[in-house]
C-alpha distance (Angstrom), angle and dihedral (degrees) to the residues before:
residue distance angle dihedral
M1 . . .
K2 3.75 . .
M3 3.83 119.9 .
S4 3.72 122.6 -144.5
K5 3.79 120.5 -116.4
P6 3.85 96.2 -109.4
I7 3.81 91.1 52.9
K8 3.83 91.1 50.4
I9 3.81 90.9 50.7
M10 3.81 91.4 47.7
L11 3.83 93.2 49.5
T12 3.81 91.8 46.7
T13 3.81 90.5 50.3
I14 3.82 92.8 48.6
I15 3.81 92.5 48.6
T16 3.83 91.6 47.1
L17 3.81 92.7 49.0
T18 3.82 90.7 47.7
I19 3.82 91.7 52.5
V20 3.81 92.1 46.8
G21 3.82 90.1 49.1
I22 3.81 92.7 50.4
V23 3.82 91.4 49.3
A24 3.82 90.3 48.8
I25 3.81 91.9 50.9
I26 3.81 91.6 48.8
L27 3.81 90.7 50.2
L28 3.81 92.3 49.6
I29 3.79 92.6 49.1
Y30 3.79 100.6 43.5
V31 3.81 106.1 27.5
D32 3.80 119.9 73.7
F33 3.80 106.8 -145.9
D34 3.82 94.4 175.7
E35 3.79 103.2 83.5
S36 3.81 94.6 161.6
S37 3.82 94.2 71.2
D38 3.81 92.5 57.9
S39 3.78 96.7 44.9
E40 3.76 123.1 91.2
P41 3.81 115.9 -102.2
T42 3.78 115.5 -102.3
I43 3.78 122.5 -119.2
S44 3.81 90.7 -105.5
D45 3.84 90.4 51.5
M46 3.79 89.3 51.2
A47 3.80 91.8 48.0
E48 3.81 91.6 52.1
S49 3.78 93.0 52.9
S50 3.79 98.8 40.3
F51 3.77 138.7 96.6
V52 3.82 128.7 -152.4
T53 3.78 115.3 -144.0
D54 3.75 123.5 -139.3
E55 3.77 114.7 -101.6
I56 3.81 106.3 -78.5
T57 3.80 122.5 -152.6
T58 3.78 119.5 -169.1
D59 3.79 142.0 147.3
L60 3.78 122.4 -102.3
A61 3.79 130.6 -138.2
D62 3.83 92.3 -101.2
G63 3.82 93.6 54.5
Q64 3.80 96.5 -100.1
F65 3.79 123.7 121.1
I66 3.77 129.7 -130.1
R67 3.79 133.5 -158.3
V68 3.77 109.1 -161.8
Q69 3.78 140.4 163.6
F70 3.81 127.2 -164.7
R71 3.80 137.4 -160.3
I72 3.78 106.4 -145.8
V73 3.81 115.3 -158.1
T74 3.80 116.6 -156.7
D75 3.78 133.4 -163.4
N76 3.80 93.1 -110.7
Q77 3.77 142.4 8.5
D78 3.83 93.5 -106.4
T79 3.80 91.2 62.9
S80 3.78 89.8 47.6
E81 3.81 90.3 51.1
Q82 3.81 89.7 50.3
L83 3.80 89.0 55.8
K84 3.80 92.7 46.9
S85 3.80 94.9 45.9
G86 3.77 97.4 70.9
D87 3.75 107.1 -71.1
H88 3.80 89.0 101.8
F89 3.82 92.5 98.5
V90 3.81 87.0 68.8
I91 3.79 89.0 49.9
N92 3.80 92.1 49.4
D93 3.80 89.2 50.9
A94 3.81 91.1 51.9
I95 3.81 91.0 48.8
I96 3.81 94.0 48.2
E97 3.79 90.6 47.7
E98 3.81 89.7 54.8
L99 3.80 95.5 43.4
T100 3.81 98.7 50.1
V101 3.82 92.1 66.2
L102 3.81 92.5 53.1
E103 3.79 129.5 84.8
G104 3.78 130.9 -133.7
S105 3.80 91.3 -104.1
D106 3.81 89.4 60.9
F107 3.80 88.2 64.9
R108 3.78 90.7 53.0
N109 3.81 101.0 41.3
E110 3.81 109.4 17.0
L111 3.82 106.9 43.9
T112 3.81 92.9 136.7
S113 3.79 90.0 55.0
V114 3.82 91.4 46.7
R115 3.82 91.0 52.2
E116 3.83 91.7 48.3
D117 3.82 91.7 48.5
V118 3.81 91.6 50.6
K119 3.81 90.9 46.2
G120 3.81 91.2 52.4
A121 3.80 93.3 46.6
I122 3.81 92.5 51.4
N123 3.81 92.9 45.7
D124 3.80 88.8 53.5
R125 3.81 89.5 57.9
L126 3.82 99.0 44.6
D127 3.80 118.3 99.3
E128 3.80 94.5 -161.4
G129 3.77 134.1 12.1
E130 3.75 129.0 20.5
V131 3.78 140.4 -105.1
T132 3.79 107.4 -120.8
D133 3.80 99.7 -178.7
V134 3.79 141.6 6.0
F135 3.79 123.9 -154.6
I136 3.79 126.0 -169.4
T137 3.79 105.6 -134.8
Q138 3.82 98.1 175.5
K139 3.79 134.0 12.5
A140 3.75 137.2 167.3
V141 3.80 122.7 174.8
Q142 3.80 113.8 -159.0
């Protein structure tokens, strides 16, 4: 059976479009085009979505006192704005609650643990958003 030229062109076009469509679907499924979500945030990104606490002074479990200030980095600018807008008294309360069970030696030897504890305490108090990092910007154990 002999096919006419228009039918051959139509079949070739349909087959070509089907192959191109399959390749496009495979690329969309298996190739991650959004590289920005996997990359680490830059310092300027972190600064835009961060909040600096007031200097906090509290007693520690071993009777010493600490003066400390934190930079709290959030997952987005809205969460940072929430912290800046007046909800920071709740954040200060969470920080003080975490610090009063620590000892002065924790601020010399266990700073990573202190930052993680503060991060967890703040995240527990947030309604929306998340704290991604906590930096200690000032500290003095007395």
